[in-house]
Residue, then its C-alpha position, 0 to 999 in steps of 0.5 A: m500520464t507518464a511516458e510509460g503510459p497510464l499504469p503508474t498513475i493507476i498504481a498510485c491511485l490504487n495505493t491512495a485508495a487503499a490508504v484511505c480505506l485503511v485509515a477509514g477502517y481504523v477510525f471505524i473500529r475505534r468508534k466500535n463500528v465493526a461492520a464498517h471496519r470490516r467493509a473498509m478493510l476488505t475494500a482495502f484488501v481488494i484494492s491492494g490486490l488490484f494494485l499488485v496485479t497492475y504493478l506486476l503488469h507494469y513491471a512485465l511491460v516496462g521493467n525497472v524505472l530508474f530514478h534520475g533525481q540528484g542530491f538530497l532528493r536522490i537520498l530521500y528517494f532511497v530512504l523511502l524506497i528501501p523500507h517500502v520494498l522490504l516491508a511490501v513483501s510482508v504486507l500480503p501474508l500479514a493482511i491475509v492472516t489478519i483478515r482471516r482471524g477477524l472474519s473467523g471471529r478470533i478477535a483476541e488473535h486478530r487485534p494484536l496482529a492488526r496492530v502490527t499489520l496496519p502501520i506496515w500496510l499504511y506505510v507501504s501504501v503511502t510511501g508507494v504514492l510518494v515513490y511514484v511522485m518522486l519517480y514520475r513527477l520530480s525526476d528527469 
């Protein structure tokens, strides 16, 4: 647990779980298992929704948490953080549209958007965990 309580660790766990579901969903669709793909992607969406609520709650309670690392670690932190934040803004609308197209059977429109959405969503989930590790486990 961190000095800010359990929320940062919960947030990192939710990001990890979402990333696992995204990779599983990708593997399922490559194997043509549409039902498992659908379940995995919807689970990733629900987990990411829980992440967002938890993150906003943490932000409301604690505010910004500053990174105290120095040197190369500080540079690496911001190299990960800046695209993470910029891309995170796009994940929710991309995921909603991608999922709607898939669930409505508009696969010809779903597939090209999913090819954009998945790497962005996966990057945001994975770098979210890396930012957590750097902020709460490596910094001080």
